[in-house]
C-alpha positions as CSV (number, residue, x, y, z in Angstrom):
1,X,11.5,12.1,18.9
2,X,8.2,10.3,19.4
3,X,5.5,9.0,17.2
4,X,1.9,9.6,16.8
5,X,-0.7,7.1,18.8
6,X,-1.0,5.5,15.0
7,X,2.9,4.5,14.6
8,X,3.9,1.0,15.5
9,X,4.3,0.3,18.7
10,X,7.7,-1.0,20.1
11,X,6.6,-3.9,22.0
12,X,7.5,-7.4,23.0
13,X,10.3,-6.2,25.7
14,X,8.3,-7.6,29.1
15,X,8.0,-11.5,30.1
16,X,5.9,-12.3,32.8
17,X,8.7,-12.0,35.5
18,X,8.9,-8.3,34.7
19,X,5.2,-7.3,34.9
20,X,4.9,-9.6,38.2
21,X,7.9,-6.8,39.5
22,X,5.9,-4.1,37.8
23,X,2.7,-5.2,40.0
24,X,4.2,-6.6,42.8
25,X,6.3,-3.1,43.2
26,X,3.0,-1.4,43.3
27,X,1.6,-3.1,46.5
28,X,4.9,-1.9,48.2
29,X,5.4,-5.1,50.7
30,X,7.6,-3.0,53.1
31,X,5.5,-0.1,52.9
32,X,2.8,-2.1,53.6
33,X,4.1,-4.3,56.4
34,X,5.5,-0.7,58.4
35,X,2.7,0.9,57.6
36,X,-0.3,-0.7,57.7
37,X,0.1,-4.1,59.9
38,X,0.5,-1.8,63.0
39,X,-2.7,-0.2,62.5
40,X,-4.3,-3.7,61.7
41,X,-3.1,-4.8,64.9
42,X,-3.8,-1.9,67.0
43,X,-7.6,-1.4,65.7
44,X,-8.3,-4.7,63.9
45,X,-8.7,-7.9,65.6
46,X,-4.9,-8.0,66.8
47,X,-3.9,-11.8,66.5
48,X,-6.2,-12.6,63.6
49,X,-4.8,-10.3,61.2
50,X,-2.4,-13.3,59.5
51,X,-6.2,-14.8,58.7
52,X,-7.8,-11.3,57.3
53,X,-5.1,-11.2,54.7
54,X,-5.7,-14.9,53.8
55,X,-9.3,-14.4,53.5
56,X,-8.2,-11.2,51.1
57,X,-5.8,-13.1,49.1
58,X,-7.9,-16.0,48.1
59,X,-10.6,-13.2,47.4
60,X,-8.2,-11.7,45.1
61,X,-7.6,-14.9,43.7
62,X,-10.9,-15.6,42.8
63,X,-11.4,-11.9,41.6
64,X,-8.1,-13.2,39.0
65,X,-9.9,-16.2,38.1
66,X,-12.3,-13.4,36.1
67,X,-10.0,-10.6,35.1
68,X,-8.0,-13.4,33.4
69,X,-10.9,-14.1,31.4
70,X,-11.4,-10.1,30.5
71,X,-7.6,-10.0,29.9
72,X,-7.6,-12.5,27.3
73,X,-10.4,-10.5,25.5
74,X,-8.8,-7.3,25.6
75,X,-4.9,-8.2,24.9
76,X,-3.8,-7.9,28.2
77,X,-4.1,-4.1,27.9
78,X,-6.6,-1.4,28.5
79,X,-7.2,-2.4,32.5
80,X,-10.5,-1.8,34.1
81,X,-11.5,0.7,31.0
82,X,-11.1,-1.9,28.8
83,X,-12.7,-4.6,31.0
84,X,-15.6,-2.7,31.7
85,X,-16.1,-1.6,28.2
86,X,-15.8,-5.6,27.1
87,X,-18.5,-6.6,29.8
88,X,-20.8,-3.8,30.9
89,X,-21.0,-1.6,27.9
90,X,-19.3,2.1,26.9
91,X,-21.0,4.5,29.4
92,X,-19.4,2.5,32.5
93,X,-16.7,1.8,30.6
94,X,-15.8,6.1,30.2
95,X,-17.0,6.5,33.9
96,X,-14.6,3.7,34.6
97,X,-11.5,5.0,33.0
98,X,-12.3,8.6,34.8
99,X,-12.2,7.1,37.9
100,X,-9.2,5.0,37.2
101,X,-7.2,8.2,36.0
102,X,-8.4,9.8,39.8
103,X,-7.5,7.0,41.7
104,X,-4.0,6.3,40.4
105,X,-3.1,9.8,39.7
106,X,-4.1,10.1,43.7
107,X,-2.7,7.0,44.7
108,X,0.9,8.2,42.8
109,X,0.8,11.7,44.5
110,X,0.4,10.0,47.8
111,X,3.1,8.0,47.7
112,X,5.5,10.7,46.5
113,X,4.5,12.7,49.3
114,X,5.2,9.5,51.7
115,X,8.4,8.9,50.1
116,X,9.5,12.4,50.5
117,X,8.0,12.6,54.2
118,X,9.8,8.9,55.5
119,X,13.2,10.0,53.6
120,X,13.5,12.9,55.4
121,X,12.6,11.0,58.9
122,X,15.1,8.9,58.0
123,X,18.2,11.0,56.8
124,X,17.3,12.8,60.3
125,X,18.0,10.0,62.4
126,X,21.4,9.6,61.1
127,X,22.2,13.1,61.5
128,X,21.2,14.5,57.6
129,X,18.8,17.2,57.8
130,X,17.2,17.7,54.0
131,X,13.9,18.9,54.0
132,X,11.2,16.5,52.8
133,X,10.4,19.1,49.5
134,X,13.7,18.3,48.3
135,X,13.6,14.5,49.1
136,X,10.6,14.0,47.3
137,X,11.8,16.2,44.4
138,X,14.6,13.9,44.1
139,X,12.2,10.7,44.1
140,X,10.0,12.4,41.5
141,X,13.1,13.1,38.7
142,X,13.9,10.0,38.7
143,X,10.2,9.4,38.6
144,X,10.2,10.8,35.6
145,X,13.2,9.9,34.1
146,X,12.5,6.2,34.4
147,X,8.7,6.7,33.1
148,X,9.8,8.5,30.1
149,X,12.4,5.4,29.3
150,X,11.3,2.3,28.1
151,X,9.1,-0.1,30.9
152,X,11.8,-2.9,30.9
153,X,14.1,-0.4,32.4
154,X,11.9,0.3,35.2
155,X,11.3,-3.5,35.8
156,X,14.7,-4.1,36.2
157,X,15.1,-1.4,38.6
158,X,12.0,-2.5,40.6
159,X,13.3,-5.8,40.3
160,X,16.2,-4.6,42.3
161,X,14.2,-3.0,44.7
162,X,12.1,-5.5,45.5
163,X,14.9,-8.4,45.8
164,X,15.9,-5.8,48.7
165,X,12.8,-5.6,50.5
166,X,11.4,-9.1,50.5
167,X,15.4,-9.8,51.1
168,X,15.1,-8.0,54.6
169,X,11.5,-9.0,55.3
170,X,12.8,-12.8,54.7
171,X,15.8,-12.2,56.9
172,X,13.6,-11.0,59.8
173,X,10.9,-13.4,59.1
174,X,13.7,-16.7,59.6
175,X,15.6,-14.8,62.3
176,X,11.9,-15.4,64.3
177,X,11.7,-18.7,63.1
178,X,15.2,-19.5,64.5
179,X,14.5,-17.6,67.9
180,X,11.1,-19.1,68.5
181,X,10.8,-22.4,66.5
182,X,7.4,-23.5,66.3
183,X,6.1,-20.9,68.5
184,X,6.7,-18.4,66.3
185,X,3.5,-19.4,64.4
186,X,1.1,-19.5,66.9
187,X,-2.2,-21.4,66.0
188,X,-4.3,-18.7,68.1
189,X,-4.1,-16.4,64.7
190,X,-6.4,-18.8,62.8
191,X,-8.7,-19.7,65.4
192,X,-12.6,-18.8,64.5
193,X,-12.7,-17.2,67.9
194,X,-9.6,-14.7,67.4
195,X,-9.8,-14.3,63.5
196,X,-13.7,-13.3,63.3
197,X,-13.4,-11.4,67.0
198,X,-14.4,-7.8,67.1
199,X,-12.5,-5.5,64.8
200,X,-12.2,-8.3,62.1
201,X,-13.6,-5.3,59.2
202,X,-10.8,-3.2,60.0
203,X,-8.2,-5.6,59.7
204,X,-10.2,-7.0,56.6
205,X,-10.5,-3.5,55.5
206,X,-5.9,-3.1,55.9
207,X,-5.9,-6.5,54.1
208,X,-7.6,-5.5,50.9
209,X,-6.3,-2.4,50.7
210,X,-2.5,-3.2,50.8
211,X,-3.2,-5.4,47.7
212,X,-3.8,-2.0,45.8
213,X,-1.9,-2.2,42.4
214,X,-1.9,-5.9,42.0
215,X,-4.0,-6.1,39.2
216,X,-2.7,-3.3,37.1
217,X,-0.9,-6.4,34.9
218,X,-3.6,-5.9,32.5
219,X,-1.6,-2.6,31.4
220,X,1.0,-3.5,30.0
221,X,-0.2,-6.3,27.5
222,X,0.9,-4.3,24.4
223,X,4.4,-4.4,25.9
224,X,4.6,-7.7,26.9
225,X,6.1,-10.6,24.6
226,X,3.1,-13.1,24.8
227,X,-0.1,-11.0,27.0
228,X,-2.6,-13.7,26.8
229,X,-0.2,-16.1,28.7
230,X,2.1,-13.2,30.8
231,X,-0.9,-10.7,32.2
232,X,-2.8,-13.6,33.7
233,X,-0.1,-15.4,35.0
234,X,1.7,-12.2,36.4
235,X,-1.5,-11.4,37.9
236,X,-2.2,-15.3,39.6
237,X,1.4,-14.8,40.6
238,X,1.3,-11.4,42.4
239,X,-2.1,-12.2,44.5
240,X,-0.6,-15.5,45.7
241,X,3.1,-13.7,46.5
242,X,1.5,-11.0,48.0
243,X,-1.1,-13.4,50.2
244,X,1.4,-15.8,51.6
245,X,4.0,-13.0,51.9
246,X,1.5,-10.9,54.0
247,X,-0.2,-13.6,55.9
248,X,3.5,-15.5,57.0
249,X,5.2,-12.1,57.9
250,X,2.0,-10.6,60.0
251,X,2.1,-14.0,61.8
252,X,5.4,-14.1,62.4
253,X,5.4,-10.7,64.0
254,X,2.4,-12.0,66.0
255,X,4.6,-14.7,67.3
256,X,7.1,-12.7,68.4
257,X,5.4,-10.5,70.0
258,X,3.0,-12.4,71.8
259,X,-1.1,-13.3,70.5
260,X,-2.2,-11.4,73.5
261,X,0.3,-8.6,73.3
262,X,-0.2,-7.6,69.6
263,X,-2.6,-5.5,70.1
264,X,-1.4,-3.3,73.1
265,X,2.4,-3.2,71.6
266,X,1.0,-2.2,68.2
267,X,-0.9,0.4,69.6
268,X,2.1,2.1,71.4
269,X,4.3,1.3,68.7
270,X,2.7,2.1,65.8
271,X,4.8,2.9,63.1
272,X,8.2,1.7,64.6
273,X,6.8,-1.7,65.5
274,X,8.5,-3.2,62.9
275,X,11.7,-1.2,63.1
276,X,11.6,-2.3,66.8
277,X,11.4,-6.0,65.7
278,X,14.2,-5.5,63.4
279,X,16.2,-3.8,66.0
280,X,15.3,-6.8,68.3
281,X,16.2,-9.8,65.9
282,X,18.5,-8.7,63.0
283,X,20.6,-5.9,65.4
284,X,20.6,-2.3,65.2
285,X,22.3,-2.8,61.1
286,X,19.1,-4.8,60.4
287,X,17.0,-2.0,61.5
288,X,18.6,0.5,59.4
289,X,18.4,-1.5,56.6
290,X,14.6,-1.8,57.3
291,X,14.8,2.1,56.8
292,X,16.4,2.7,54.0
293,X,14.6,-0.2,52.0
294,X,10.9,1.6,53.5
295,X,12.6,4.4,51.4
296,X,13.1,2.7,48.6
297,X,9.6,0.7,49.0
298,X,8.1,4.0,48.7
299,X,9.8,5.3,45.7
300,X,9.1,1.9,44.0
301,X,5.3,1.7,44.2
302,X,5.5,5.7,43.0
303,X,7.0,4.7,39.8
304,X,5.0,1.7,39.4
305,X,1.4,3.6,40.1
306,X,3.1,6.3,37.8
307,X,3.7,4.1,35.4
308,X,0.1,2.5,35.5
309,X,-1.5,6.1,35.5
310,X,0.5,7.2,32.7
311,X,-0.9,4.2,30.9
312,X,-4.6,4.9,31.6
313,X,-4.3,8.4,30.1
314,X,-2.3,6.9,27.2
315,X,-5.3,4.6,26.4
316,X,-8.1,7.4,27.1
317,X,-6.6,9.7,24.9
318,X,-6.3,7.1,22.0
319,X,-10.3,6.9,22.4
320,X,-10.6,10.8,22.5
321,X,-11.1,10.9,26.2
322,X,-8.2,13.1,26.4
323,X,-6.6,15.4,24.6
324,X,-4.8,12.7,21.9
325,X,-1.5,14.2,22.5
326,X,-1.6,11.8,25.5
327,X,-1.6,8.9,23.4
328,X,1.6,9.4,21.9
329,X,4.4,6.9,21.9
330,X,7.9,7.2,22.1
331,X,9.8,6.1,18.9
332,X,12.8,4.4,20.4
333,X,11.4,3.5,23.6
334,X,7.9,2.4,23.2
335,X,6.6,4.5,26.3
336,X,3.7,6.5,26.6
337,X,5.9,9.5,27.5
338,X,3.8,12.5,26.8
339,X,1.0,11.3,29.2
340,X,4.2,10.6,31.6
341,X,5.6,13.9,31.5
342,X,1.9,15.1,32.1
343,X,1.7,13.0,35.0
344,X,5.3,14.2,36.7
345,X,3.9,17.9,36.1
346,X,0.8,17.1,37.9
347,X,2.4,15.6,40.6
348,X,4.9,18.3,41.4
349,X,2.5,21.2,41.3
350,X,0.4,19.3,43.9
351,X,3.1,18.5,45.9
352,X,4.5,22.0,45.2
353,X,0.9,23.4,46.4
354,X,1.2,21.6,50.1
355,X,4.6,22.5,50.8
356,X,3.5,25.9,49.8
357,X,0.6,26.2,51.7
358,X,2.6,25.2,55.1
359,X,1.0,21.5,54.8
360,X,2.2,18.3,56.5
361,X,3.4,16.1,53.8
362,X,1.8,13.0,55.9
363,X,-1.1,13.7,57.8
364,X,-2.6,16.5,55.3
365,X,-1.2,14.8,51.9
366,X,-0.3,11.2,51.6
367,X,-3.2,10.2,53.8
368,X,-6.0,11.9,51.5
369,X,-4.4,11.1,48.3
370,X,-3.5,7.4,49.0
371,X,-6.7,7.0,50.9
372,X,-9.3,8.0,47.8
373,X,-6.9,6.3,45.7
374,X,-7.2,3.5,47.7
375,X,-10.7,3.4,47.3
376,X,-11.0,4.4,43.7
377,X,-8.6,1.4,42.9
378,X,-11.1,-1.1,45.1
379,X,-14.4,0.4,43.5
380,X,-12.6,-0.2,39.9
381,X,-11.6,-3.8,41.0
382,X,-15.0,-4.6,41.8
383,X,-16.7,-3.3,38.3
384,X,-14.2,-5.5,36.7
385,X,-15.3,-8.1,38.8
386,X,-19.3,-7.4,37.7
387,X,-18.2,-7.0,34.1
388,X,-17.2,-10.6,33.9
389,X,-20.2,-11.6,34.8
390,X,-21.7,-9.3,32.5
391,X,-20.0,-11.4,30.0
392,X,-21.6,-14.2,30.9
393,X,-25.0,-13.3,31.1
394,X,-24.5,-11.6,27.5
395,X,-22.9,-14.7,26.6
396,X,-25.5,-16.9,28.1
397,X,-23.1,-19.6,28.7
398,X,-19.6,-19.9,30.1
399,X,-16.9,-21.8,32.3
400,X,-18.9,-22.4,35.9
401,X,-15.6,-21.4,37.9
402,X,-13.9,-18.4,35.8
403,X,-16.6,-16.8,34.1
404,X,-19.5,-17.2,37.0
405,X,-18.4,-18.3,40.4
406,X,-15.1,-17.0,41.0
407,X,-15.6,-13.6,39.9
408,X,-18.9,-13.5,41.6
409,X,-17.2,-14.4,45.0
410,X,-14.6,-12.2,44.1
411,X,-17.4,-9.3,43.9
412,X,-19.2,-10.2,46.8
413,X,-15.6,-10.0,48.6
414,X,-14.3,-6.7,46.9
415,X,-17.9,-4.9,47.2
416,X,-17.9,-6.0,50.7
417,X,-14.1,-4.0,51.4
418,X,-15.1,-1.0,49.6
419,X,-17.8,-0.4,52.3
420,X,-15.4,-1.0,54.7
421,X,-13.3,1.5,53.2
422,X,-16.1,3.8,52.9
423,X,-17.4,3.4,56.4
424,X,-14.2,3.7,58.3
425,X,-12.1,6.7,55.6
426,X,-11.5,8.4,58.7
427,X,-9.6,5.7,60.0
428,X,-7.6,4.8,56.8
429,X,-6.5,8.6,56.3
430,X,-5.8,9.3,60.3
431,X,-7.9,12.3,59.8
432,X,-10.8,14.0,61.7
433,X,-11.1,16.7,59.0
434,X,-14.8,16.9,57.3
435,X,-12.8,17.8,54.0
436,X,-10.9,14.7,53.8
437,X,-13.9,12.9,54.8
438,X,-15.8,14.1,52.2
439,X,-13.1,13.0,49.8
440,X,-15.1,9.6,48.7
441,X,-17.9,11.8,47.1
442,X,-15.3,12.5,43.8
443,X,-15.7,9.2,42.7
444,X,-19.2,8.6,42.0
445,X,-19.2,12.5,41.0
446,X,-16.5,12.0,38.7
447,X,-18.2,8.6,37.7
448,X,-21.1,10.4,36.9
449,X,-19.3,12.9,34.8
450,X,-18.2,10.0,32.9
451,X,-21.7,8.9,32.3
452,X,-22.9,11.7,30.9
453,X,-19.9,12.3,28.8
454,X,-20.5,9.2,27.1
455,X,-24.2,10.2,26.7
456,X,-23.1,13.4,25.0
457,X,-20.6,11.3,22.8
458,X,-23.7,8.8,21.9
459,X,-26.3,11.9,20.4
460,X,-23.6,13.9,18.9
461,X,-20.6,11.8,18.1
462,X,-22.1,8.7,17.2
463,X,-18.8,7.2,15.5
464,X,-16.6,8.1,18.1
465,X,-18.9,6.9,20.7
466,X,-18.8,3.5,18.9
467,X,-15.1,3.1,18.9
468,X,-14.7,3.5,22.6
469,X,-13.3,0.5,24.1
470,X,-13.2,-1.3,20.4
471,X,-9.7,-1.1,20.0
472,X,-8.7,-3.5,23.3
473,X,-11.6,-6.2,22.5
474,X,-11.2,-9.6,20.8
475,X,-14.8,-9.0,19.6
476,X,-16.0,-5.5,19.0
477,X,-18.7,-4.2,22.0
478,X,-22.1,-4.7,20.1
479,X,-23.0,-1.3,19.4
480,X,-26.1,1.0,21.1
481,X,-26.7,3.0,18.3
482,X,-26.9,2.8,14.6
483,X,-25.4,6.5,13.4
484,X,-27.6,8.6,10.9
485,X,-25.8,9.5,7.7
486,X,-25.6,13.1,9.4
487,X,-24.4,11.5,12.3
488,X,-21.4,9.9,10.2
489,X,-20.6,13.0,8.3
490,X,-20.4,14.8,11.9
491,X,-18.5,11.7,13.5
492,X,-15.9,12.1,10.3
493,X,-15.6,15.7,10.9
494,X,-14.1,15.5,14.2
């Protein structure tokens, strides 16, 4: 049984820790270590990768300072759509909303494919033959069930999974430190010569994309007990935790392998790099645990991004930018259950399409979908930083750090990241296909479609247009158009 979007929501279930687990899960720390760090070692600046993670973390902390201002004004809900509406106006907000819907759905689909692929490999390594399609299907069913239920249940499940994957990486870190002592933390990783050496742009690209999803705290404000506090705190904590963990673990990996050998070794071992380290420092059992927890990490990330995607669908539906039925909340669970079902069906259809076509779940599905989703989310992060500057300019005053310098630094770093991802999209996806290389064009096309639709609403349905983004702002957005009496009558009839 469900309620309509106008019914009182079930709220107040999430504290700061719950939201923190939701957004750290989206970043998938173990998956990032296993899948991203070896690529950064091999194609980036090698031993300088830890410095790249630290730089990305500082940049995103600056972004978080500005984003916290926006989150407090929007009540910690609505994500990028609300932030852009508040700072840049309605047409850019519509464009951002549709871009977010595309990006988060693509990222979810890509992770679901990766879950099926790596689960199949792990099972095969232990003598079990199960197709990737069945592995992905089981993961998708679990995601759909948890996504339909109250968000606090998902947060508790993600908390357990996060403790597992962070725990095994922490055990690996400690084992490296015990064996190598201070030599496990080579100063060379942070020397200017190494940190800014050849390939630093590629390292920075992989560093920034490893934080994907940390900004999604601003989608859960309506379900938080104290959104004005918990959403900003969770965003700050996630940026600091992820940056510190990534930088430390990659630094210890450099120490374990050797600064002079890390690029060559990573180039040969690639995705097996951390499994090899686990086998060496934690034994065969440790390596097996790493493999199993890689699968649970991918499931956790799929669930977290699924939750983010269906909340974007709900927000857009509430403002009439998607069918309003998707705005409905479950009476008991308080979840956007119809949006969740829609997202689950979409993911299943895309996965089935790739399976029927006989395409590779990783080389064709995961890399393309996750690459496009990553680019879209980083672009939206840059727009969100810009929206805080828009608020500052419109008000004519503001805090020098939170509303001016921090978002400016965040925007500069994120804009650089967008440029790096676009320039290295073939490396990010690992595909030479011209079709996949053209995928980034979908984002400006979707944004243009959003701008044109906003313009149409402004002229044909002015009252509907004036309500865009208003429900998420502390102070209503200044109207762009005063509706005519006929416009009022027409808008009321919609």
